[in-house]
N, C-alpha and C positions, 0 to 999 in steps of 0.2 A: 678576442679581436677577430673581425671578419677577414676574408681573404683580400679584400680591397680596402686600402687605407687612403683617405682623401685629405689632401693638404693644400696649403696656400704658400706662396713665396713672394717676397717683395725686396726691392733694393732700398726702400724708403724714398720713393720718388717724391720730389718737392712739388706739391700741387699748388693750384691757385685757390685763394679764398673766394667768397661769393662776389667780391668786387673785381675779380680778375687779377689780383695782385699775388705774386708768389709768397707763400708763407715762409717763415724763417725755418732754418734747419731744425732748431729746437722744437718748434711746433710740429714739424713733419715727423720727428722721432716720437714725440708724445702721441701723435695720431696713430702711429704704428702700434704702440702699446694698447691703445683703445681698440684698434682693429683686432688685435690678438685676443682680447677679452671677448669681443663679439664673436670671433671665430669659434672660440671654445663653446660659447653659449649656443651657437647654431649647429654644433656637432662636428666641426672640422677636427680631424685627427692630429694634424701636424702643421706647424708654422715654421718656415725656413726663411732666414734673412741673409741676403747676399752682401758682399763686401765690395765697395767701390770708393774711389778717392777722386770724385768728379763733382762739378757744381750741381748737376741735375739730380744727384742722389745724396740723401742725408746720412745714410748708414755707412760708416767706415769701420766700425767696430761691432760686428753682429753680436758677439757674445755679451757685450755690455748691455745692449738693448734686450737680449734674451734674458739676462739676469733680472732686469726690471720686470719683464713679462712674467717670469717665474714667480714673482712675489704677488702677482695679481690673478694667477690662474691655478688650476688644480689638476687638470687632466691632459690638456693638449701637449703633445710632444714638441720639443724646441730644438731646432737644428740651424746650422749655417747652410748657406746655399750659394756660393761655396766659401770656404776659408782658403785664401790664396797662400798655401803652405810655402811655396817657393820664396816668397818675400817676407816670411814670418819665421819664428823660431819654434821648432817642434816642442821643446820643453814648455815654453810659455803657452802655446796653443793647448797642450794637454792640461796645464794648470788652470787655464781660464775655463775650459769646458768642463773639467771636473768640478770647478766651483759652481758653474751653472747647474750641473747635475745635483750638487748638494742643495742649492737653493730651490730646485724644482722637485726634490724628492725622487731623483732618478729618471727625469724626463729628457735629459740632454742627448743630442746627437751631433755629429760633425760630418760634413762632407768636405773632403780634401780635394783641391784642384790646383792646376798650374796657372790658371787665369787666361782668359781669351782677351782681356784688356790688360795692359802692361803698365798702367800709371803707378802702381805700387813699387815697381822695381827701382826707378830713379829716386822716388820719394824716400825710400828706406835704404838707399845706398847700394843697391845690387846691380850688377852688370848683366844686361840682357844676353850677353854672350854666354853666360852661365845658366841660361834658362833651363836646360835639361838636367845638368848635373846638380843644380840646386834642389830640384824636386826629387831626383833619385836619392840623394843623400838624406834629405829631410823626411821623406816617407819611410826610409829604412829605419831612421832613428825613432820616428813616431810609432812604428810597428813594435819596436822594442819597449817603448814606454807604456804601451797598452797592457803589457803583462803586469804592470804596477809592482815591479820588483826593481832592486838596484840594477842600474844599466852601466855597462862598459861599452863605449863606442868611439870610433874615430872616423873622420872624413877630411875633406880638403877645404870646405867652406865654413867650418864652425870649429870652435875649440873642442877637443876631445873630452869625453866623460869617463871617469874611472870609478866604478862601483857607486854611481850617483843615485841617490834615492830622491824621488820627485813627489811633492805634495801639493794639494791634498789628494788622497786616494779617493776613488769613488766608493760609495757604500756597498754597491753590488759587486765590485771588482771588475766591472765591464762598462766601457764607454763605447756605445754603438758608433762605428766609423765607416763611412762610405767613401768611395773615390768617384769623382765626377769625370766623365770622359765625353769629349765633344766631337770625336771623329778619328782618333788615332788608334789603329790596331795595337800598336806597341803599348799604349796606355791600358787597353783592355787586358793584355797579357800581364802587365805589371800588377794590375789589380788582382788578377787571379793568383799570381805568384804569392802575394801577401795574404790571400784568403779573405779579402775585403768584399763587401757587397758592391755591386757596380751600379752607378747612376748614369744613365745615358742622357746627355744634354742635347735635345733637338731644338736648336736655336732657329732653324729654318729648313724648308724643304720637306719632302715626304718622309714619314716615319719608316716606310718600307726599306729605305736604303740602309737603315741601321740593323735590320734583321740579322745579317751575317755576324754582327758583333755578339749577338746572343749565343750563337753556335760557337764562335771563337772562345768566348768566356767559359762555356761549358767544357770544351775540349781542353782548354788551358788548365782549368782547375783539376781535371782528371790527370793531366800530365804531371802537375805539381803535387798532386795528392792533397789539395786544399778543398774547402767547401764551396760548392756552387750555390750561392745565396739567391733569393729572389732578386730579379734585376729591375731596377727602377728606371723610369722614363720621365722626362720633363719636356714640356713645350710651352711657349708663350700662349696666353689667352687674353681676350678682352671681353668683358661682360657688361651688358646693359639689359634693360627690360625687354627690348626686342632686338632682332638682328639688324634692323634698319638703323635704330639708334646707336647700336654698337659701331656700325660702319661709319656713321656720321661723326661720332666722337673720336674714333680711332684715326681718321684720315689725317688731321694735322700732326698727330703723334708719329704716324708712319712717315710723313714727309720730313719731320725733324730727324727721325732715325736714319733716313736715307741720305740726308744732307750733312748730318753730323754737327749741326749748329747747336748753340747753347740754348737748351730748352727753357731756361729761366727767362729768356728775353725774346725768343723767336716763335713761340707757338701761340697763335692767336686763339682766343676762346678756349683755352685749355681748361678742362674740367677735372675736378678731383676724382682720382680713381684709386681703388684699394689694391690689395695684393692680388697677384695672379693665381689662378687655380691650377692644381695638379693632383695627381693621385698616386697611391703606392700600394705595395703588396704586403704579404703576411709578416707577422711576428714583431716588427718594430714600426718603422715609418715608411715614408716615401716609396712608391714603386708604381709603375704603369699609369701614367696620367699626365697632368698638366702642371707645370711648374716652370718658373723662369729663373734659372741659375746662370752664373757666369763660370763656365767650366770648359776645359779643353782637354 
């Protein structure tokens, strides 16, 4: 594998058909699977799927779609982008991604995040007042589960585990796990504490302002005695045949994003667009490039 790994990310945006009518969620999801097959054929290294629970995005269960993609591809690595761990269960997240890993012959990855959108919290019965403690406890448990040995653990937001063995195991004994960080130094330090690779989410603004986080990650791993992995970077992108066409197509989408209106009904002339591009660094997937995740 080269030092640069190039990938794509999508939330499963619900596009218009040729008549300008939004397609169904089911069609949008099947379209993502087709895009993944094409991505592999064109040499893309990784596909990451984000999690949302909103009308404009069809993917609410990334690992389920990844499982479908796994059965139609052979090489491309398959990741979430991100899995909102705070409003999920650490055991079930591990089980679902180890299942994807089995179906894909070892190509699964997971990016854990707290979520910059919070619609999943009330949907699944979580209190936003527990935003921080939920992630702290669940990432602690997830780190233990990655050892793939019986786990004993207790916290305040989940039933304790006593010598609990979790299945299925991965074939390799290793599930590649990143932590997505959107701007919090404490999140960088937490990532270093657990020895996870860091994925920096540049949702807007200049990438230069994130440079201090690279130094912080390096210093924190040295302090904790953990490994400083290659650091991933993502940012949104919009691609067309020319810069002029990209600007023209992107303008209504940008207005929609700025106003927060329902994209299914308020974006005139909406055109179908595929996943967003990003790139990544050595050894596994994602690093240093363009990807659109929902992470904080």
